[in-house]
C-alpha positions in Angstrom: 339.3 96.0 27.0 341.6 98.1 29.2 344.3 95.0 28.6 344.6 95.9 25.1 346.9 98.7 25.3 349.0 96.6 27.5 349.0 93.8 25.1 349.8 96.2 22.1 352.9 97.4 23.9 354.0 93.9 24.5 353.4 93.0 20.8 355.4 95.9 19.5 358.3 95.1 21.7 358.6 91.4 20.4 361.6 91.3 18.4 359.8 90.1 15.1 360.0 91.2 11.6 357.3 92.8 9.9 356.1 90.0 8.0 356.3 87.8 11.0 354.2 90.5 12.9 351.6 90.5 10.2 351.3 86.6 10.1 351.1 86.8 13.8 348.0 89.2 13.9 346.5 87.2 11.0 346.8 83.8 13.2 345.7 85.1 16.3 342.7 86.9 14.9 341.6 84.0 12.8 341.5 81.5 15.9 340.5 83.9 18.7 338.4 86.5 16.8 335.4 86.7 19.3 337.7 87.8 22.0 338.8 90.8 20.2 335.5 91.6 18.7 335.4 95.0 20.2 338.8 96.1 19.6 339.1 98.7 16.8 342.1 97.3 15.4 340.4 93.7 14.9 337.3 95.2 13.3 339.6 97.0 10.7 341.3 93.8 10.2 338.1 92.0 9.6 337.0 95.0 6.9 340.4 94.6 5.2 340.0 90.8 4.8 336.6 91.2 3.6 337.8 94.1 0.8 340.5 92.2 -0.4 338.6 89.1 -1.4 336.0 89.0 -4.1 332.5 88.5 -3.4 331.8 84.7 -3.4 330.9 83.6 -7.2 327.4 82.4 -6.5 325.8 81.5 -9.9 322.5 80.0 -9.3 321.1 80.7 -12.8 323.6 78.0 -13.8 323.3 75.4 -11.4 319.8 75.7 -10.0 317.4 77.3 -12.4 316.0 76.3 -15.5 316.1 78.2 -18.7 312.4 79.4 -18.2 313.1 80.3 -14.8 316.2 82.4 -15.9 314.1 84.3 -18.5 310.9 84.9 -16.2 310.4 88.4 -15.6 314.0 89.5 -17.1 313.7 92.9 -18.7 315.8 95.8 -19.5 315.0 99.6 -19.7 315.0 101.0 -23.1 316.9 104.3 -23.9 316.8 106.3 -26.9 320.3 107.2 -26.8 322.3 104.5 -24.8 325.6 105.2 -23.6 327.0 101.9 -24.0 325.9 99.1 -26.5 326.5 95.6 -25.0 327.0 93.2 -27.9 326.7 89.6 -27.0 327.9 87.3 -29.8 326.3 83.7 -29.7 326.1 80.7 -31.8 323.0 78.7 -29.9 323.3 77.9 -26.4 320.4 79.4 -25.0 321.1 78.5 -21.4 324.4 80.0 -21.2 323.5 83.4 -23.1 320.3 83.4 -20.7 322.4 83.3 -17.7 324.9 86.0 -19.3 321.8 88.3 -19.7 320.5 87.5 -16.2 323.9 88.4 -14.8 323.7 92.0 -16.5 320.3 92.5 -14.7 321.6 91.5 -11.6 324.6 93.7 -11.7 322.6 97.0 -11.6 325.1 99.2 -13.4 324.1 102.6 -13.7 324.9 103.3 -17.2 322.2 103.6 -19.8 322.7 100.5 -22.2 321.3 98.7 -25.1 321.9 95.0 -25.5 322.3 93.4 -28.7 322.4 89.5 -28.8 323.7 88.4 -32.3 323.3 85.0 -33.1 325.6 83.8 -35.9 322.9 81.7 -37.8 323.0 78.8 -35.3 320.4 76.1 -36.1 319.0 76.2 -32.5 315.4 77.4 -33.0 315.2 77.9 -29.1 317.4 81.1 -29.3 314.1 82.9 -30.8 313.0 82.8 -27.0 315.4 86.1 -26.6 313.1 88.1 -29.0 310.5 88.0 -26.1 312.9 89.8 -23.5 312.0 93.4 -23.3 315.0 95.6 -23.8 317.0 92.8 -25.7 317.7 93.3 -29.4 317.9 89.7 -30.7 319.4 89.5 -34.3 319.8 86.3 -36.2 322.5 86.9 -38.9 321.6 85.5 -42.2 324.9 83.4 -42.6 327.4 82.1 -40.4 330.3 84.7 -40.3 332.2 83.3 -37.4 333.0 85.4 -34.3 334.8 88.3 -36.2 332.3 88.7 -38.5 329.3 88.2 -36.2 330.8 91.2 -33.8 331.4 93.5 -36.9 328.1 92.8 -37.9 326.5 93.6 -34.6 328.5 96.5 -34.0 327.3 98.2 -37.2 323.8 98.3 -35.7 324.8 99.8 -32.1 323.8 103.1 -31.2 325.8 103.6 -28.0 328.9 105.8 -27.8 330.8 102.9 -26.5 330.7 99.2 -27.6 331.0 96.4 -24.7 331.8 93.2 -26.5 330.7 90.5 -23.8 331.0 86.7 -24.5 328.0 84.8 -24.0 329.8 82.6 -21.6 330.5 85.2 -19.2 328.4 86.5 -16.1 329.5 90.1 -15.1 329.4 91.3 -11.5 328.1 94.5 -10.1 329.7 97.5 -11.4 331.6 96.0 -14.4 330.1 98.0 -16.8 330.5 101.3 -15.0 334.1 100.8 -14.0 335.1 100.1 -17.7 333.2 103.7 -18.7 335.0 105.3 -15.7 338.6 104.1 -17.3 337.8 106.4 -20.1 337.3 109.4 -17.7 340.3 108.5 -15.7 342.5 108.3 -18.6 342.1 110.7 -21.4 344.5 108.8 -23.6 342.2 105.4 -23.3 341.4 103.9 -26.1 340.2 100.7 -24.9 339.3 99.1 -21.4 339.2 95.4 -20.4 337.9 93.6 -17.4 339.5 91.4 -14.9 338.5 87.7 -15.9 337.7 85.1 -13.4 337.1 81.2 -13.5 333.7 80.3 -11.8 335.7 78.6 -9.1 337.1 82.0 -8.2 340.6 81.6 -9.6 342.1 84.3 -11.9 341.8 83.8 -15.6 343.3 87.0 -16.7 344.7 90.3 -15.2 345.5 91.9 -18.6 347.4 90.3 -21.4 351.2 90.2 -22.4 352.3 89.8 -25.8 355.8 88.6 -26.5 358.1 89.3 -29.2 357.3 86.1 -31.0 353.7 87.1 -31.1 352.6 84.6 -28.5 350.3 85.9 -25.7 349.9 85.4 -22.1 346.9 85.5 -19.8 348.8 87.6 -16.9 348.1 86.0 -13.5 346.2 82.9 -14.9 345.1 80.5 -11.9 346.4 82.9 -9.2 344.7 84.7 -6.4 342.7 87.8 -8.1 342.8 89.7 -4.7 346.6 89.8 -4.9 347.8 93.3 -4.9 349.7 92.9 -8.2 346.5 92.2 -10.0 344.2 95.0 -8.4 345.4 98.4 -9.9 344.7 99.9 -13.1 347.6 99.6 -15.8 348.3 99.8 -19.3 348.7 96.3 -21.0 349.5 94.9 -24.2 345.9 93.8 -24.7 342.8 92.3 -22.9 340.5 89.5 -23.9 337.6 90.1 -26.2 335.6 88.2 -23.7 334.9 91.6 -22.1 336.2 94.6 -23.9 335.0 98.2 -24.0 335.8 100.6 -27.1 334.3 103.7 -28.3 332.2 103.2 -31.3 333.6 105.7 -33.6 337.3 104.5 -32.9 336.1 100.7 -33.5 334.9 101.9 -37.1 337.9 104.1 -37.3 340.7 101.6 -37.1 338.7 99.0 -39.2 336.8 96.9 -36.5 338.0 93.3 -35.8 340.3 92.4 -38.5 338.6 90.2 -41.2 341.9 88.5 -41.6 341.6 86.7 -38.2 338.2 85.3 -39.2 336.5 83.0 -37.7 338.2 83.8 -34.6 341.3 84.4 -32.3 343.9 87.1 -32.1 341.2 89.7 -33.3 341.3 91.1 -29.9 345.0 91.3 -29.9 345.1 92.9 -33.4 342.7 95.5 -32.4 344.8 96.6 -29.3 347.9 97.1 -31.7 345.7 99.3 -34.0 344.2 101.3 -31.2 347.9 102.2 -30.2 348.6 102.8 -33.7 346.2 105.6 -33.6 347.7 107.0 -30.6 345.9 105.8 -27.8 346.2 103.1 -25.1 344.8 100.0 -23.8 344.0 99.6 -19.8 343.2 96.8 -17.8 340.5 97.6 -15.4 340.5 95.4 -12.3 337.4 96.9 -10.8 335.4 95.5 -13.4 335.2 91.9 -12.8 333.6 89.1 -15.3 333.4 85.4 -14.6 334.1 83.5 -17.7 333.6 79.9 -18.4 336.4 79.4 -20.9 336.0 76.8 -23.3 332.2 76.5 -23.2 331.7 78.0 -26.6 334.6 76.8 -28.6 336.2 74.0 -26.4 339.8 74.0 -25.4 341.6 71.8 -28.0 343.9 73.5 -30.3 343.9 70.6 -32.8 340.0 70.9 -33.7 337.2 73.1 -33.7 337.7 77.1 -33.9 340.5 76.7 -31.4 342.7 75.4 -34.3 342.6 78.9 -35.7 344.4 80.3 -32.7 347.5 78.6 -33.9 347.2 79.8 -37.5 346.3 83.5 -36.4 349.2 83.7 -34.1 351.5 83.5 -37.2 349.6 86.0 -39.4 349.4 88.3 -36.2 353.2 88.1 -35.9 353.8 88.7 -39.5 351.6 91.8 -39.5 353.1 93.4 -36.4 356.8 92.2 -36.6 358.4 95.8 -36.5 356.5 96.6 -33.5 357.1 93.4 -31.6 361.0 93.5 -32.3 361.2 96.9 -30.8 358.8 97.1 -28.2 358.3 93.6 -26.7 360.5 91.1 -24.7 361.5 87.6 -25.5 359.0 85.0 -24.5 358.6 84.6 -20.9 361.6 86.9 -19.7 360.1 89.0 -17.3 356.2 88.8 -16.5 356.7 91.4 -13.7 358.3 93.9 -16.2 356.0 93.1 -19.3 352.8 93.2 -17.5 352.9 96.8 -17.6 352.9 98.4 -21.2 354.7 101.3 -20.1 357.5 99.5 -18.7 360.1 101.8 -20.0 358.7 104.8 -17.8 360.6 105.7 -14.6 359.4 104.0 -11.3 359.3 105.9 -8.0 358.6 103.6 -4.9 357.0 105.3 -1.7 357.2 103.9 1.5 355.5 105.0 4.6 353.8 103.8 7.6 350.4 102.8 6.1 348.3 103.9 3.1 347.6 107.4 2.7 344.6 108.6 4.6 344.4 112.2 2.9 341.0 113.0 4.8 342.5 112.0 8.2 345.9 113.6 8.6 348.0 116.2 7.2 351.0 113.6 6.5 348.9 111.2 4.5 347.7 114.3 2.5 351.1 115.4 1.9 352.1 112.0 0.6 348.8 111.8 -1.7 350.0 115.1 -3.4 353.5 113.6 -3.7 351.9 110.7 -5.6 349.7 112.9 -7.7 352.8 114.9 -9.0 354.6 111.5 -10.2 351.4 110.2 -11.9 350.9 113.6 -13.7 354.4 113.2 -15.0 353.9 109.7 -16.4 355.8 108.0 -13.9 354.8 104.4 -12.3 354.1 104.5 -8.8 354.6 101.7 -6.4 353.4 102.3 -2.7 354.8 100.0 0.1 353.1 100.5 3.5 355.3 99.4 6.4 352.3 97.5 8.1 351.4 95.8 4.9 347.6 96.2 5.5 344.8 96.7 3.2 343.1 100.0 3.8 339.6 99.7 2.6 338.7 102.7 0.4 342.3 104.5 0.6 343.9 101.3 -1.1 341.2 101.2 -3.7 341.4 105.0 -4.5 345.1 104.8 -5.5 344.5 101.4 -7.3 342.1 103.1 -9.3 344.6 105.8 -10.3 347.0 103.1 -11.4 349.1 103.0 -8.0 350.2 99.5 -7.1 349.8 99.1 -3.6 351.6 96.1 -1.9 349.9 94.3 0.8 349.4 90.8 2.5 351.5 88.7 4.7 353.4 87.3 1.8 355.3 90.1 1.3 356.7 90.2 4.8 360.4 90.4 4.7 360.4 90.6 0.9 360.8 94.3 0.4 364.4 93.9 -1.0 363.7 91.1 -3.5 360.4 92.8 -4.5 362.4 96.0 -5.3 365.0 94.1 -7.0 362.3 92.4 -9.3 361.2 96.0 -10.4 364.7 96.3 -12.3 366.4 99.2 -13.1 363.5 101.3 -14.2 363.5 102.4 -10.1 364.8 105.8 -10.3 363.6 106.8 -6.9 362.7 105.4 -3.5 361.0 107.7 -1.0 361.2 106.7 2.5 358.7 108.5 4.8 359.4 109.4 8.6 362.5 108.1 10.5 360.9 105.0 12.3 359.8 103.7 8.7 362.9 104.8 7.0 365.3 103.0 9.0 364.1 99.9 8.3 364.2 100.2 4.6 367.3 102.2 3.7 369.8 99.6 3.7 367.7 97.2 1.4 367.3 100.3 -1.1 371.2 100.7 -1.4 371.7 96.7 -1.4 368.8 95.8 -4.0 368.7 99.0 -6.4 370.6 101.9 -7.8 367.9 104.2 -7.0 368.1 107.6 -5.5 367.2 107.5 -1.9 364.9 110.3 -0.8 364.1 110.9 2.8 361.1 112.8 3.8 361.2 113.5 7.5 357.9 115.5 7.6 359.0 117.2 10.8 362.1 117.0 13.0 360.6 114.2 15.5 363.2 115.0 18.2 362.4 118.6 18.2 358.7 117.8 18.6 359.3 115.4 21.3 361.5 117.8 23.2 358.9 120.6 23.2 356.3 118.2 24.3 358.4 117.4 27.5 359.0 121.0 28.0 355.2 121.8 28.2 354.8 118.8 30.6 352.7 116.9 28.2 355.1 114.4 27.3 357.2 111.4 28.8 359.6 110.9 26.4 362.9 111.7 28.5 366.1 112.8 27.5 367.7 109.3 26.2 364.8 108.9 23.8 365.2 112.2 22.5 368.7 111.8 22.0 368.1 108.4 20.2 365.8 110.0 17.8 368.0 112.8 16.9 370.7 110.4 16.2 368.6 108.4 14.0 367.3 111.3 12.1 370.9 112.6 11.5 372.0 109.1 10.2 369.1 109.1 7.9 370.2 112.4 6.3 373.8 111.4 5.9 372.6 108.2 4.4 370.2 109.6 1.8 370.7 111.4 -1.6 368.0 113.9 -0.9 366.6 115.0 2.2 362.9 116.7 2.3 361.2 118.8 4.9 358.4 121.3 4.6 359.6 123.8 6.9 362.7 125.9 5.8 363.7 126.1 9.6 364.4 122.5 9.5 366.0 122.4 6.1 368.4 124.8 7.5 369.2 122.6 10.4 369.7 119.5 8.1 372.0 121.4 5.7 374.1 122.7 8.3 374.6 119.1 9.4 375.3 117.9 5.9 377.3 120.9 4.8 378.2 120.8 1.1 378.1 117.1 0.7 374.2 116.6 0.8 371.0 118.2 -0.7 368.2 119.3 1.3 365.1 120.7 0.0 362.1 122.4 1.2 359.0 121.0 -0.2 355.4 122.2 -0.3 353.6 120.3 2.4 350.5 120.5 -0.1 350.1 121.6 -3.6 346.9 123.1 -5.3 345.5 123.6 -8.8 343.6 126.8 -8.0 343.2 129.3 -5.5 339.7 130.9 -5.8 338.6 133.9 -4.1 337.3 132.9 -0.4 333.5 133.6 -0.2 333.4 135.1 3.3 330.2 135.6 5.4 329.2 139.0 5.8 328.5 140.7 9.3 329.6 139.5 12.5 331.4 136.3 12.2 331.1 133.9 15.2 331.7 130.7 13.9 335.4 129.1 14.7 336.9 126.0 13.3 339.9 123.8 14.4 340.7 121.1 12.0 343.1 118.3 13.2 343.7 114.5 13.5 343.5 113.7 17.1 346.0 110.5 17.0 348.8 113.4 17.2 349.3 114.7 20.8 349.9 118.4 19.8 346.5 118.8 18.5 344.9 117.1 21.8 347.0 119.5 24.0 346.1 122.6 21.6 342.3 122.1 21.6 342.1 121.6 25.5 344.2 124.5 26.1 341.9 126.5 23.6 338.8 125.5 25.2 339.9 125.8 28.7 341.8 129.2 28.5 341.1 131.0 25.3 337.3 130.4 24.4 336.0 131.8 27.7 337.7 135.0 27.0 336.1 135.1 23.5 332.5 134.3 25.1 333.0 137.1 27.5 332.8 139.5 24.6 330.9 137.5 22.1 328.7 134.6 24.1 327.1 133.3 21.0 330.5 132.3 19.3 330.6 128.4 18.4 333.7 126.3 18.1 333.7 123.4 15.6 336.3 121.0 16.4 336.8 118.8 13.1 338.9 116.0 12.7 339.7 112.1 12.8 339.7 109.7 15.9 338.8 112.3 18.4 339.9 111.0 22.0 337.7 111.0 25.0 339.6 114.2 26.2 338.4 115.8 23.1 334.8 114.5 23.2 334.5 115.6 26.6 334.8 119.3 25.3 331.5 119.1 23.6 328.9 121.4 24.9 326.2 123.9 23.5 328.6 126.2 21.9 331.5 123.6 21.1 330.6 121.1 18.3 332.5 117.7 17.7 332.5 116.7 13.8 334.5 113.5 13.7 335.9 111.7 10.6 334.1 113.9 8.0 334.3 113.5 4.2 336.4 115.9 2.3 333.1 117.3 0.9 331.9 117.7 4.3 334.9 119.5 5.5 334.7 122.0 2.7 331.0 122.7 3.7 332.2 123.3 7.2 335.0 125.4 6.2 332.5 127.7 3.9 330.1 128.0 6.8 332.9 129.2 9.2 334.2 132.6 9.9 337.7 132.3 11.5 340.2 129.2 11.8 342.1 128.6 15.0 345.1 126.5 15.3 346.1 126.7 18.9 349.2 124.5 18.7 351.8 124.8 21.9 354.2 122.2 20.8 355.0 120.3 17.5 357.6 120.7 14.7 357.4 121.3 10.9 354.7 123.1 8.8 351.2 122.2 9.7 348.5 121.0 7.6 345.8 123.0 8.9 347.5 126.1 8.5 348.4 125.3 4.8 344.6 124.4 4.3 343.3 127.6 5.8 345.8 129.8 3.8 344.8 128.0 0.5 341.1 128.6 1.5 341.4 132.0 2.7 339.7 131.5 6.1 341.2 134.2 8.3 343.5 132.5 10.6 344.9 132.8 14.5 347.8 130.4 15.4 350.7 130.4 17.5 354.4 130.7 16.7 354.4 126.7 16.5 351.5 126.8 14.2 353.3 129.0 11.9 356.6 127.5 12.1 358.3 127.0 8.7 356.7 129.3 6.8 358.5 132.7 6.3 356.6 135.7 6.1 353.3 134.3 7.0 353.0 136.5 10.1 352.5 139.3 7.8 349.1 137.4 6.7 347.8 136.0 9.6 347.6 136.6 13.4 350.5 134.9 15.4 349.5 135.0 19.1 351.1 132.8 21.8 349.5 134.0 25.2 345.8 133.0 25.8 344.9 136.6 26.2 346.4 137.8 23.1 345.1 134.9 21.1 341.4 135.7 22.1 341.8 139.5 21.3 342.7 138.5 17.6 339.7 136.4 17.6 337.6 139.1 18.7 339.3 141.4 16.3 338.2 139.4 13.3 334.9 138.6 14.6 334.2 142.1 14.9 335.3 143.2 11.5 334.1 142.0 8.2 336.7 144.3 6.5 339.7 142.7 8.7 338.4 139.4 7.8 338.3 140.2 4.0 341.8 141.8 4.0 343.3 139.0 6.0 341.7 136.4 3.5 343.2 138.2 0.6 346.8 138.3 1.9 346.7 134.8 2.9 345.4 133.2 -0.6 348.2 135.4 -2.1 351.0 133.9 0.2 349.4 130.2 -0.4 349.5 131.0 -4.3 353.1 131.7 -4.1 354.2 129.0 -2.0 352.0 125.8 -2.6 351.7 125.3 -6.4 351.9 122.1 -8.4 354.9 123.7 -10.2 356.7 124.2 -6.8 356.3 120.6 -5.8 357.2 119.2 -9.2 360.5 121.2 -9.1 361.4 119.8 -6.0 360.7 116.2 -6.8 361.6 116.1 -10.5 364.2 118.9 -10.9 367.2 118.3 -12.5 369.3 118.8 -9.3 367.4 116.6 -7.2 366.8 113.2 -8.9 369.0 113.8 -12.0 365.8 113.8 -14.3 366.4 116.4 -17.1 363.6 118.8 -17.4 
């Protein structure tokens, strides 16, 4: 596949917009996939497409099996103290209820649950079959009470800490129960959580509900594609359907259960959501919990007859009861579903634009952006993330969505940034544009389509890094390319309301260019909650560690230089010394360094990285060119792992040379390592000094002050 790099350069040189590029990739890969089967980019594209779509909705329990076959062998574990009580209200319809139970068994959720099937005095004697299913508590109500009364009666028998109300005309998908439970852990203010509801044909039925000022309600996203980005993130909503709804048992009873005034059915779930909010808690839509709903099987679809007729009557009752709240907090019917889909639509919005979705375990830039996102989320802001490549990154995208970040992806958004930004309305208070080559494509649209503050986060001075690379002979940038980059960066400074860099040196350069007319602030590269004392290993410490992302040329150059020029000098004094090279995407040049005393640990998890740090004695950051503050240096400071680096590695960290060893020549670098290996006392004193430095410069409050201080974004403290 030697042709691939050449084709990539040709592709990138095409005068196409981002959306057109994405659509072209989709088309080529779709029709010529086998040709590219060994290309990593194609493999990632395939994973992304699989992750975006829901699993095929295969419902053999309804289409191919008899009731006897469905129930045959069906059993559930019994728990003395279940965490969740699954309440399934029924009025006959054994086949549908049995399929509902079968789906619960197939989902294999980890939560300890009990199942209560509560039949509302139906005349169907076949329902008694459910009494024979181990682990199912089948209850036949003594009289017909309607949906509201039946659910309330069943809830009074429940033993679980949480109640999960589940219609019998549903089939849950794997993880549906666990994900709802997780919502209460993710959000301390969560009072209720509802599932994504999907039609059997795979179309979306509901991604949370909207209640309008007149009391009418919408199923947001109805009949749309459930894999679209706007439906896939955790968010606060007005209500979620009672077809799949979880609430703590004590809270349900505390607010008076489902309102008896809505008997026999309809609007009881919406009313419950308002009562929960009145109690000071919130309702969240959880897209990770997915439930197939056969809408209309139980009660039909006509509003003129059957139970459905009560939907119209109860809408009037609901409006009368909650008129004061609706008039103040809700929009006119159908005015802006994009705004109304988020209950906290008055909270400010920050839009963050970067090359791709943050990969905090793979590169320092991604970790830095992740910490910025964390800061805004903690302050109650709504965070929207726009990746320049519009790619869905499995795992990384899902991690952001699970925390309530809307991540935009898909070719449908190509060339739509401006209109999309405008659709968010005046709540957009800030747009953070990361890196010059990304920011240049968006800054004009931000000015045109919003009144938001424009924040440019450069990460490092790209032109300076390119220049140093050429000086060392490792780059082929050329003076013209360096000059173009410098011109671009300076134009972005002038066009922004706030300029951010982690390095104090770079901030001084920016401020000198801007003069008194602009604002440039130093932002902590990372920020941390705690700085626990390091647990250093006693005795002679002969395990070295270098952590880096190897898509970045300075890291490749640095580790090759270290292994060839520095490590042999260390081995001359301590021949058993081991170097661990840890990081993402190691190149062939890096892998070739592996040997008896050089280990390669590629693409490790955060937990695995923590273990490697804990079992190492000295960190090395042997960079010979680069710009800005280095993430690996900051992490070593935080962890208190004694560090040797170069003046390039120590860049942008004033006073850090008082805590760590800064050496540029190979012999001096090796001597510093030897000194640390030899002396447990020196390692301990260095560690304490490093952590004191980190605790002064890399706190959450320091990052909050830069991002949310009154002088930067105009937000009052």
